[in-house]
A tleap script that builds the chain and sets N, CA, C and O, in Angstrom:
source leaprc.protein.ff14SB
mol = sequence {
  NMET ARG LEU ALA ASN ALA VAL ALA LEU LEU
  PHE PHE VAL ALA TRP GLY ALA PHE GLN HIE
  ASN ASP PRO ASP ALA LEU ALA TRP ALA GLY
  VAL TYR GLY ALA ALA ALA ILE HIE CYS ALA
  LEU PHE ALA LEU GLY ARG PHE PRO ARG PRO
  LEU ALA LEU ALA TYR MET ALA LEU CYS VAL
  VAL TRP ALA VAL ILE LEU LEU GLY ILE LEU
  VAL ALA GLY GLY GLU GLY ALA PHE SER GLU
  ALA ALA ARG GLU ALA TYR GLY LEU LEU ILE
  CYS ALA GLY TRP VAL PHE VAL LEU TYR ARG
  ARG CGLY
}
set mol.1.N position { 92.077 -16.004 55.866 }
set mol.1.CA position { 91.810 -17.394 56.181 }
set mol.1.C position { 90.724 -17.959 55.251 }
set mol.1.O position { 90.754 -19.130 54.872 }
set mol.2.N position { 89.771 -17.095 54.900 }
set mol.2.CA position { 88.708 -17.560 54.003 }
set mol.2.C position { 89.256 -17.991 52.650 }
set mol.2.O position { 88.849 -19.013 52.098 }
set mol.3.N position { 90.182 -17.200 52.125 }
set mol.3.CA position { 90.764 -17.533 50.824 }
set mol.3.C position { 91.573 -18.824 50.908 }
set mol.3.O position { 91.447 -19.686 50.037 }
set mol.4.N position { 92.389 -18.969 51.929 }
set mol.4.CA position { 93.193 -20.189 52.092 }
set mol.4.C position { 92.288 -21.408 52.237 }
set mol.4.O position { 92.568 -22.460 51.661 }
set mol.5.N position { 91.222 -21.275 52.989 }
set mol.5.CA position { 90.296 -22.389 53.168 }
set mol.5.C position { 89.582 -22.725 51.862 }
set mol.5.O position { 89.360 -23.897 51.557 }
set mol.6.N position { 89.226 -21.706 51.095 }
set mol.6.CA position { 88.568 -21.953 49.808 }
set mol.6.C position { 89.512 -22.671 48.845 }
set mol.6.O position { 89.096 -23.577 48.122 }
set mol.7.N position { 90.769 -22.269 48.838 }
set mol.7.CA position { 91.761 -22.940 47.990 }
set mol.7.C position { 91.942 -24.384 48.439 }
set mol.7.O position { 91.982 -25.293 47.609 }
set mol.8.N position { 92.052 -24.600 49.750 }
set mol.8.CA position { 92.190 -25.958 50.283 }
set mol.8.C position { 90.978 -26.805 49.906 }
set mol.8.O position { 91.126 -27.962 49.514 }
set mol.9.N position { 89.795 -26.238 50.022 }
set mol.9.CA position { 88.571 -26.954 49.652 }
set mol.9.C position { 88.631 -27.404 48.196 }
set mol.9.O position { 88.316 -28.552 47.881 }
set mol.10.N position { 89.034 -26.502 47.318 }
set mol.10.CA position { 89.132 -26.848 45.892 }
set mol.10.C position { 90.169 -27.937 45.651 }
set mol.10.O position { 89.939 -28.855 44.862 }
set mol.11.N position { 91.308 -27.836 46.329 }
set mol.11.CA position { 92.336 -28.866 46.181 }
set mol.11.C position { 91.837 -30.220 46.657 }
set mol.11.O position { 92.037 -31.223 45.972 }
set mol.12.N position { 91.193 -30.269 47.817 }
set mol.12.CA position { 90.717 -31.547 48.337 }
set mol.12.C position { 89.654 -32.161 47.431 }
set mol.12.O position { 89.637 -33.375 47.228 }
set mol.13.N position { 88.785 -31.342 46.896 }
set mol.13.CA position { 87.774 -31.852 45.958 }
set mol.13.C position { 88.462 -32.402 44.700 }
set mol.13.O position { 88.119 -33.480 44.216 }
set mol.14.N position { 89.429 -31.652 44.186 }
set mol.14.CA position { 90.147 -32.107 42.982 }
set mol.14.C position { 90.919 -33.393 43.259 }
set mol.14.O position { 90.877 -34.327 42.458 }
set mol.15.N position { 91.616 -33.445 44.377 }
set mol.15.CA position { 92.390 -34.647 44.707 }
set mol.15.C position { 91.469 -35.850 44.882 }
set mol.15.O position { 91.818 -36.964 44.492 }
set mol.16.N position { 90.314 -35.631 45.458 }
set mol.16.CA position { 89.351 -36.721 45.588 }
set mol.16.C position { 88.858 -37.197 44.235 }
set mol.16.O position { 88.680 -38.396 44.017 }
set mol.17.N position { 88.637 -36.259 43.327 }
set mol.17.CA position { 88.157 -36.612 41.991 }
set mol.17.C position { 89.224 -37.334 41.176 }
set mol.17.O position { 88.898 -38.175 40.339 }
set mol.18.N position { 90.487 -37.017 41.411 }
set mol.18.CA position { 91.571 -37.636 40.647 }
set mol.18.C position { 91.853 -39.081 41.061 }
set mol.18.O position { 92.729 -39.728 40.485 }
set mol.19.N position { 91.137 -39.583 42.033 }
set mol.19.CA position { 91.379 -40.939 42.521 }
set mol.19.C position { 90.681 -42.008 41.689 }
set mol.19.O position { 90.780 -43.193 42.006 }
set mol.20.N position { 89.982 -41.616 40.638 }
set mol.20.CA position { 89.147 -42.553 39.881 }
set mol.20.C position { 89.909 -43.756 39.322 }
set mol.20.O position { 89.301 -44.808 39.123 }
set mol.21.N position { 91.199 -43.647 39.066 }
set mol.21.CA position { 91.947 -44.760 38.480 }
set mol.21.C position { 92.787 -45.515 39.513 }
set mol.21.O position { 93.579 -46.384 39.149 }
set mol.22.N position { 92.623 -45.195 40.773 }
set mol.22.CA position { 93.377 -45.848 41.842 }
set mol.22.C position { 92.642 -47.132 42.254 }
set mol.22.O position { 91.412 -47.141 42.293 }
set mol.23.N position { 93.368 -48.212 42.561 }
set mol.23.CA position { 92.698 -49.450 42.977 }
set mol.23.C position { 91.845 -49.281 44.242 }
set mol.23.O position { 90.824 -49.952 44.395 }
set mol.24.N position { 92.257 -48.402 45.132 }
set mol.24.CA position { 91.478 -48.141 46.346 }
set mol.24.C position { 90.909 -46.723 46.309 }
set mol.24.O position { 91.037 -45.948 47.257 }
set mol.25.N position { 90.283 -46.421 45.190 }
set mol.25.CA position { 89.788 -45.067 44.930 }
set mol.25.C position { 88.767 -44.600 45.959 }
set mol.25.O position { 88.795 -43.438 46.365 }
set mol.26.N position { 87.876 -45.470 46.385 }
set mol.26.CA position { 86.842 -45.045 47.336 }
set mol.26.C position { 87.439 -44.596 48.666 }
set mol.26.O position { 86.985 -43.616 49.257 }
set mol.27.N position { 88.444 -45.304 49.127 }
set mol.27.CA position { 89.081 -44.920 50.394 }
set mol.27.C position { 89.716 -43.540 50.282 }
set mol.27.O position { 89.550 -42.698 51.164 }
set mol.28.N position { 90.439 -43.315 49.200 }
set mol.28.CA position { 91.129 -42.032 49.047 }
set mol.28.C position { 90.171 -40.899 48.714 }
set mol.28.O position { 90.368 -39.773 49.170 }
set mol.29.N position { 89.149 -41.174 47.936 }
set mol.29.CA position { 88.135 -40.146 47.685 }
set mol.29.C position { 87.454 -39.779 48.999 }
set mol.29.O position { 87.113 -38.618 49.224 }
set mol.30.N position { 87.259 -40.766 49.859 }
set mol.30.CA position { 86.668 -40.503 51.169 }
set mol.30.C position { 87.562 -39.659 52.050 }
set mol.30.O position { 87.090 -38.751 52.734 }
set mol.31.N position { 88.860 -39.956 52.037 }
set mol.31.CA position { 89.809 -39.169 52.849 }
set mol.31.C position { 89.802 -37.712 52.401 }
set mol.31.O position { 89.663 -36.802 53.218 }
set mol.32.N position { 89.954 -37.501 51.102 }
set mol.32.CA position { 89.986 -36.127 50.583 }
set mol.32.C position { 88.609 -35.471 50.658 }
set mol.32.O position { 88.507 -34.268 50.897 }
set mol.33.N position { 87.563 -36.247 50.458 }
set mol.33.CA position { 86.209 -35.709 50.577 }
set mol.33.C position { 85.908 -35.250 51.994 }
set mol.33.O position { 85.270 -34.217 52.199 }
set mol.34.N position { 86.370 -36.020 52.971 }
set mol.34.CA position { 86.159 -35.631 54.373 }
set mol.34.C position { 86.899 -34.337 54.694 }
set mol.34.O position { 86.383 -33.488 55.421 }
set mol.35.N position { 88.100 -34.187 54.156 }
set mol.35.CA position { 88.843 -32.936 54.366 }
set mol.35.C position { 88.092 -31.772 53.723 }
set mol.35.O position { 88.018 -30.686 54.298 }
set mol.36.N position { 87.536 -31.996 52.534 }
set mol.36.CA position { 86.763 -30.952 51.855 }
set mol.36.C position { 85.518 -30.590 52.658 }
set mol.36.O position { 85.150 -29.418 52.749 }
set mol.37.N position { 84.875 -31.590 53.234 }
set mol.37.CA position { 83.690 -31.322 54.058 }
set mol.37.C position { 84.068 -30.499 55.291 }
set mol.37.O position { 83.333 -29.594 55.686 }
set mol.38.N position { 85.208 -30.813 55.891 }
set mol.38.CA position { 85.661 -30.010 57.034 }
set mol.38.C position { 85.882 -28.553 56.609 }
set mol.38.O position { 85.535 -27.629 57.344 }
set mol.39.N position { 86.457 -28.356 55.428 }
set mol.39.CA position { 86.658 -26.992 54.916 }
set mol.39.C position { 85.323 -26.277 54.731 }
set mol.39.O position { 85.167 -25.124 55.131 }
set mol.40.N position { 84.370 -26.968 54.127 }
set mol.40.CA position { 83.056 -26.368 53.873 }
set mol.40.C position { 82.353 -26.024 55.186 }
set mol.40.O position { 81.783 -24.942 55.326 }
set mol.41.N position { 82.396 -26.943 56.140 }
set mol.41.CA position { 81.743 -26.680 57.428 }
set mol.41.C position { 82.423 -25.540 58.180 }
set mol.41.O position { 81.758 -24.760 58.862 }
set mol.42.N position { 83.729 -25.444 58.060 }
set mol.42.CA position { 84.446 -24.327 58.679 }
set mol.42.C position { 83.978 -23.002 58.073 }
set mol.42.O position { 83.743 -22.026 58.784 }
set mol.43.N position { 83.849 -22.992 56.743 }
set mol.43.CA position { 83.403 -21.774 56.053 }
set mol.43.C position { 81.993 -21.381 56.474 }
set mol.43.O position { 81.652 -20.198 56.499 }
set mol.44.N position { 81.179 -22.372 56.802 }
set mol.44.CA position { 79.798 -22.101 57.222 }
set mol.44.C position { 79.675 -21.824 58.717 }
set mol.44.O position { 78.580 -21.564 59.218 }
set mol.45.N position { 80.801 -21.880 59.429 }
set mol.45.CA position { 80.775 -21.640 60.869 }
set mol.45.C position { 80.226 -22.810 61.667 }
set mol.45.O position { 79.762 -22.633 62.793 }
set mol.46.N position { 80.278 -23.995 61.094 }
set mol.46.CA position { 79.721 -25.183 61.752 }
set mol.46.C position { 80.773 -26.286 61.873 }
set mol.46.O position { 80.473 -27.463 61.668 }
set mol.47.N position { 81.993 -25.904 62.203 }
set mol.47.CA position { 83.115 -26.841 62.254 }
set mol.47.C position { 82.911 -27.855 63.376 }
set mol.47.O position { 82.735 -27.462 64.529 }
set mol.48.N position { 82.929 -29.146 63.064 }
set mol.48.CA position { 82.688 -30.193 64.063 }
set mol.48.C position { 83.977 -30.585 64.789 }
set mol.48.O position { 84.683 -31.491 64.347 }
set mol.49.N position { 84.282 -29.919 65.881 }
set mol.49.CA position { 85.557 -30.127 66.574 }
set mol.49.C position { 85.799 -31.582 66.993 }
set mol.49.O position { 86.891 -32.091 66.736 }
set mol.50.N position { 84.849 -32.279 67.619 }
set mol.50.CA position { 85.129 -33.674 67.995 }
set mol.50.C position { 85.360 -34.574 66.772 }
set mol.50.O position { 86.230 -35.445 66.792 }
set mol.51.N position { 84.590 -34.362 65.728 }
set mol.51.CA position { 84.759 -35.131 64.506 }
set mol.51.C position { 86.107 -34.815 63.857 }
set mol.51.O position { 86.763 -35.697 63.304 }
set mol.52.N position { 86.504 -33.566 63.930 }
set mol.52.CA position { 87.799 -33.166 63.369 }
set mol.52.C position { 88.941 -33.873 64.098 }
set mol.52.O position { 89.899 -34.320 63.467 }
set mol.53.N position { 88.843 -33.974 65.414 }
set mol.53.CA position { 89.872 -34.691 66.180 }
set mol.53.C position { 89.947 -36.151 65.760 }
set mol.53.O position { 91.038 -36.692 65.582 }
set mol.54.N position { 88.804 -36.784 65.603 }
set mol.54.CA position { 88.774 -38.187 65.181 }
set mol.54.C position { 89.362 -38.336 63.778 }
set mol.54.O position { 90.119 -39.272 63.518 }
set mol.55.N position { 89.020 -37.427 62.888 }
set mol.55.CA position { 89.529 -37.469 61.514 }
set mol.55.C position { 91.047 -37.292 61.499 }
set mol.55.O position { 91.756 -38.025 60.810 }
set mol.56.N position { 91.539 -36.316 62.261 }
set mol.56.CA position { 92.985 -36.093 62.313 }
set mol.56.C position { 93.702 -37.317 62.859 }
set mol.56.O position { 94.742 -37.714 62.334 }
set mol.57.N position { 93.153 -37.919 63.909 }
set mol.57.CA position { 93.766 -39.109 64.498 }
set mol.57.C position { 93.814 -40.246 63.485 }
set mol.57.O position { 94.830 -40.930 63.361 }
set mol.58.N position { 92.722 -40.448 62.767 }
set mol.58.CA position { 92.680 -41.495 61.747 }
set mol.58.C position { 93.750 -41.261 60.685 }
set mol.58.O position { 94.472 -42.185 60.311 }
set mol.59.N position { 93.847 -40.042 60.208 }
set mol.59.CA position { 94.833 -39.728 59.168 }
set mol.59.C position { 96.258 -39.938 59.665 }
set mol.59.O position { 97.088 -40.497 58.949 }
set mol.60.N position { 96.546 -39.497 60.876 }
set mol.60.CA position { 97.905 -39.633 61.404 }
set mol.60.C position { 98.251 -41.104 61.644 }
set mol.60.O position { 99.353 -41.539 61.308 }
set mol.61.N position { 97.337 -41.862 62.212 }
set mol.61.CA position { 97.600 -43.297 62.450 }
set mol.61.C position { 97.817 -44.015 61.128 }
set mol.61.O position { 98.744 -44.816 61.005 }
set mol.62.N position { 96.984 -43.743 60.149 }
set mol.62.CA position { 97.121 -44.374 58.833 }
set mol.62.C position { 98.460 -43.989 58.198 }
set mol.62.O position { 99.135 -44.835 57.611 }
set mol.63.N position { 98.843 -42.711 58.315 }
set mol.63.CA position { 100.123 -42.260 57.761 }
set mol.63.C position { 101.296 -42.956 58.448 }
set mol.63.O position { 102.257 -43.344 57.784 }
set mol.64.N position { 101.228 -43.117 59.756 }
set mol.64.CA position { 102.302 -43.802 60.488 }
set mol.64.C position { 102.408 -45.258 60.035 }
set mol.64.O position { 103.511 -45.780 59.868 }
set mol.65.N position { 101.274 -45.906 59.837 }
set mol.65.CA position { 101.282 -47.285 59.337 }
set mol.65.C position { 101.941 -47.343 57.959 }
set mol.65.O position { 102.778 -48.208 57.700 }
set mol.66.N position { 101.562 -46.429 57.089 }
set mol.66.CA position { 102.158 -46.409 55.745 }
set mol.66.C position { 103.649 -46.128 55.801 }
set mol.66.O position { 104.425 -46.732 55.060 }
set mol.67.N position { 104.054 -45.218 56.673 }
set mol.67.CA position { 105.480 -44.919 56.791 }
set mol.67.C position { 106.239 -46.111 57.364 }
set mol.67.O position { 107.392 -46.343 57.001 }
set mol.68.N position { 105.604 -46.866 58.254 }
set mol.68.CA position { 106.214 -48.088 58.757 }
set mol.68.C position { 106.412 -49.105 57.651 }
set mol.68.O position { 107.454 -49.757 57.581 }
set mol.69.N position { 105.422 -49.243 56.790 }
set mol.69.CA position { 105.536 -50.133 55.636 }
set mol.69.C position { 106.652 -49.654 54.720 }
set mol.69.O position { 107.418 -50.453 54.182 }
set mol.70.N position { 106.730 -48.355 54.554 }
set mol.70.CA position { 107.756 -47.746 53.714 }
set mol.70.C position { 109.152 -48.085 54.232 }
set mol.70.O position { 110.019 -48.502 53.465 }
set mol.71.N position { 109.364 -47.907 55.527 }
set mol.71.CA position { 110.673 -48.175 56.122 }
set mol.71.C position { 110.983 -49.669 56.100 }
set mol.71.O position { 112.093 -50.067 55.750 }
set mol.72.N position { 110.012 -50.491 56.472 }
set mol.72.CA position { 110.230 -51.936 56.515 }
set mol.72.C position { 110.516 -52.505 55.125 }
set mol.72.O position { 111.295 -53.446 54.977 }
set mol.73.N position { 109.888 -51.934 54.130 }
set mol.73.CA position { 110.075 -52.426 52.768 }
set mol.73.C position { 111.242 -51.799 52.042 }
set mol.73.O position { 111.557 -52.191 50.918 }
set mol.74.N position { 111.885 -50.834 52.665 }
set mol.74.CA position { 113.017 -50.178 52.037 }
set mol.74.C position { 112.629 -49.342 50.835 }
set mol.74.O position { 113.442 -49.122 49.938 }
set mol.75.N position { 111.395 -48.878 50.814 }
set mol.75.CA position { 110.931 -48.067 49.682 }
set mol.75.C position { 111.446 -46.637 49.818 }
set mol.75.O position { 111.818 -46.195 50.905 }
set mol.76.N position { 111.461 -45.933 48.709 }
set mol.76.CA position { 111.955 -44.566 48.699 }
set mol.76.C position { 110.900 -43.552 49.088 }
set mol.76.O position { 109.730 -43.886 49.276 }
set mol.77.N position { 111.329 -42.316 49.205 }
set mol.77.CA position { 110.458 -41.217 49.626 }
set mol.77.C position { 109.417 -40.853 48.575 }
set mol.77.O position { 108.501 -40.081 48.858 }
set mol.78.N position { 109.541 -41.395 47.370 }
set mol.78.CA position { 108.589 -41.076 46.309 }
set mol.78.C position { 107.753 -42.285 45.907 }
set mol.78.O position { 107.119 -42.289 44.852 }
set mol.79.N position { 107.759 -43.305 46.752 }
set mol.79.CA position { 106.966 -44.505 46.474 }
set mol.79.C position { 105.487 -44.209 46.718 }
set mol.79.O position { 105.126 -43.154 47.240 }
set mol.80.N position { 104.650 -45.154 46.332 }
set mol.80.CA position { 103.210 -44.959 46.515 }
set mol.80.C position { 102.851 -44.806 47.993 }
set mol.80.O position { 102.038 -43.953 48.350 }
set mol.81.N position { 103.454 -45.629 48.851 }
set mol.81.CA position { 103.166 -45.547 50.286 }
set mol.81.C position { 103.565 -44.179 50.836 }
set mol.81.O position { 102.858 -43.612 51.670 }
set mol.82.N position { 104.682 -43.659 50.375 }
set mol.82.CA position { 105.129 -42.339 50.833 }
set mol.82.C position { 104.166 -41.250 50.362 }
set mol.82.O position { 103.796 -40.371 51.141 }
set mol.83.N position { 103.764 -41.303 49.111 }
set mol.83.CA position { 102.834 -40.292 48.588 }
set mol.83.C position { 101.499 -40.347 49.315 }
set mol.83.O position { 100.900 -39.310 49.601 }
set mol.84.N position { 101.035 -41.554 49.612 }
set mol.84.CA position { 99.782 -41.689 50.354 }
set mol.84.C position { 99.927 -41.129 51.765 }
set mol.84.O position { 99.024 -40.456 52.261 }
set mol.85.N position { 101.059 -41.403 52.414 }
set mol.85.CA position { 101.299 -40.867 53.756 }
set mol.85.C position { 101.343 -39.348 53.726 }
set mol.85.O position { 100.780 -38.694 54.603 }
set mol.86.N position { 102.009 -38.779 52.722 }
set mol.86.CA position { 102.057 -37.310 52.600 }
set mol.86.C position { 100.653 -36.737 52.448 }
set mol.86.O position { 100.326 -35.725 53.066 }
set mol.87.N position { 99.827 -37.374 51.634 }
set mol.87.CA position { 98.451 -36.908 51.447 }
set mol.87.C position { 97.668 -36.925 52.745 }
set mol.87.O position { 96.934 -35.985 53.051 }
set mol.88.N position { 97.826 -37.995 53.507 }
set mol.88.CA position { 97.142 -38.084 54.805 }
set mol.88.C position { 97.622 -37.000 55.760 }
set mol.88.O position { 96.825 -36.407 56.488 }
set mol.89.N position { 98.917 -36.745 55.755 }
set mol.89.CA position { 99.459 -35.715 56.652 }
set mol.89.C position { 99.032 -34.313 56.219 }
set mol.89.O position { 98.837 -33.435 57.060 }
set mol.90.N position { 98.890 -34.104 54.920 }
set mol.90.CA position { 98.375 -32.813 54.440 }
set mol.90.C position { 96.938 -32.624 54.920 }
set mol.90.O position { 96.581 -31.552 55.407 }
set mol.91.N position { 96.116 -33.663 54.783 }
set mol.91.CA position { 94.725 -33.585 55.243 }
set mol.91.C position { 94.669 -33.304 56.741 }
set mol.91.O position { 93.967 -32.395 57.184 }
set mol.92.N position { 95.411 -34.087 57.513 }
set mol.92.CA position { 95.413 -33.900 58.967 }
set mol.92.C position { 95.943 -32.519 59.333 }
set mol.92.O position { 95.415 -31.864 60.232 }
set mol.93.N position { 96.975 -32.085 58.642 }
set mol.93.CA position { 97.563 -30.777 58.933 }
set mol.93.C position { 96.605 -29.634 58.677 }
set mol.93.O position { 96.515 -28.707 59.482 }
set mol.94.N position { 95.887 -29.688 57.565 }
set mol.94.CA position { 94.966 -28.598 57.264 }
set mol.94.C position { 93.776 -28.595 58.223 }
set mol.94.O position { 93.344 -27.537 58.682 }
set mol.95.N position { 93.257 -29.766 58.518 }
set mol.95.CA position { 92.142 -29.832 59.465 }
set mol.95.C position { 92.612 -29.364 60.847 }
set mol.95.O position { 91.828 -28.785 61.600 }
set mol.96.N position { 93.877 -29.608 61.186 }
set mol.96.CA position { 94.432 -29.095 62.439 }
set mol.96.C position { 94.454 -27.568 62.423 }
set mol.96.O position { 94.131 -26.934 63.428 }
set mol.97.N position { 94.828 -26.980 61.300 }
set mol.97.CA position { 94.805 -25.517 61.176 }
set mol.97.C position { 93.383 -25.006 61.408 }
set mol.97.O position { 93.177 -24.043 62.147 }
set mol.98.N position { 92.412 -25.649 60.778 }
set mol.98.CA position { 91.015 -25.246 60.960 }
set mol.98.C position { 90.586 -25.426 62.414 }
set mol.98.O position { 89.884 -24.580 62.969 }
set mol.99.N position { 91.006 -26.522 63.023 }
set mol.99.CA position { 90.676 -26.812 64.414 }
set mol.99.C position { 91.209 -25.700 65.334 }
set mol.99.O position { 90.510 -25.240 66.237 }
set mol.100.N position { 92.428 -25.290 65.093 }
set mol.100.CA position { 93.032 -24.224 65.903 }
set mol.100.C position { 92.345 -22.868 65.697 }
set mol.100.O position { 92.267 -22.055 66.618 }
set mol.101.N position { 91.854 -22.640 64.490 }
set mol.101.CA position { 91.207 -21.356 64.167 }
set mol.101.C position { 89.734 -21.351 64.569 }
set mol.101.O position { 89.148 -20.292 64.794 }
set mol.102.N position { 89.144 -22.537 64.656 }
set mol.102.CA position { 87.704 -22.637 64.911 }
set mol.102.C position { 87.439 -22.723 66.359 }
set mol.102.O position { 86.282 -22.813 66.770 }
savepdb mol mol.pdb
quit
């Protein structure tokens, strides 16, 4: 679990850093940065369970909104809204794994 969490931490940090050219870069860097912080706190044995629940809820609600926009707009599965929704679900999913293990 330590190795998987370390890999996830590196991915979230990298994904947050790659947002520099996105119009809403701060929002996405924050989403990925928060996931990275959850990974780091889990590794330190200080996982914030209530905060993790709030973070997961935020990510899932935001993803559902984006998927609604995707369906309403007739966009494809590889559109920007879809990719953003996938990213949110990956963040929520990994933090859920940490939540279950912590």
